[in-house]
N, C-alpha and C positions, 0 to 999 in steps of 0.2 A: 588315800583315806586310811586311817588306822584306828583301831579300837583301843581306848585308854581307860584304865580303871579309874573310877571317879576320885579316889584318894591320891592319884598321881597327876591330876590335872594341874595346870599352871596358868596364871594370868597371861592373856594375849593369845592363847590357843583359840582356834576357830572351829566351831561345830560344823561338821560335814553333813550331818543328818539332824533333823529336828528331834528334840527330846519330847516324848509323849507321856501322857499319864496312863493310868491303868485302863482307861476307856479308849485309848488310842488318839486322844485329842492332843494336838501339839501345845506344849507349854513354853518351849524355847525354840525359836526358829533356827533352821540351818543358816550358817553364815554369821551367827552371833559370836562376837569376840568375848571370851570369858574374862571376868574380873574376879577378885577375891570373894566378893559378896555372892556372886552367882555360883561360883564353885562351892561355897559353903551351903547354899540352898540345894544344889544338886546332891551333895552329900547327905543332907537332911532328908531328902526324898528317898534315900535308900537304894538309889540306882547302882547296879554293879559296875556299869561302864557306859561310855558314850563314844560316838565316832567323831574323830577330829581330822581336820584337813592335814594332809602330809603323807609322805610315803610310808607304807607299812614297815619298811626296813630302816626307816629313819631312826637313828640312835639318840636323837635329841641333843646332838652336839657332844656326846660323850665319846671318849677315846675307847679303844678296845680294852685297854687295861682297866679303865673305870667300869666298863660293862662286865668284865670278868670278875672284878672285885665285888660288884653288886650281886652277881650270880653266886659267887662263893658264900656271900652273906646270907642269901636266901636259902641256900641248901645246907647251912651250917648245922642244923639240928637233925639232919638225916645222914650224917657221915657214915653211920654203921649199916645203912640199908643199901644192899647191892643194886636193887632196882632203881632207887633214887639216884645212885651214883652213875648208873647207865644213862639215866635221863640227863643228869648234869653234864656228862661227857658229850652226849649228843647235842645239847644246846651249845656247849662251848665250841664244838666243831662247827656248828652252824654260824655262830658269831664270828669265828675266825675266817670262815669261808666268805661271809658277807663283807668282811673287811679286807679281803684279798690276802689273808695270812695263812690259809690252809687249803685243803683240797677243794676244788670247785664243787658247788652243790648244784643240782639240777633245778633250774627255775621253771615254774609252770609257764606254759605258753599262753599268751593272751588269746582270748576267744574272739 
């Protein structure tokens, strides 16, 4: 299961947890396959994110180069900020390790 920002949802993704309203009542059941209309409705609800079936480390089929290019794009406005650049390097190291291209990262043990 992975958490996905509502504006990054794609058709055919499957909800891993139900979507609930402000009162905690389910409005979309877990196991629902998303389509364009449902994604638009979730966006209109103002939800920040939902849980989707799949591995949290799943890259959505993107290559390491594509992920790094996306990362550079997201951090393009903070190139002058040393703290943000440290965060960028840390995330890049994590991506590379997750793709077997860098130093191994310690994975949390399953409970």
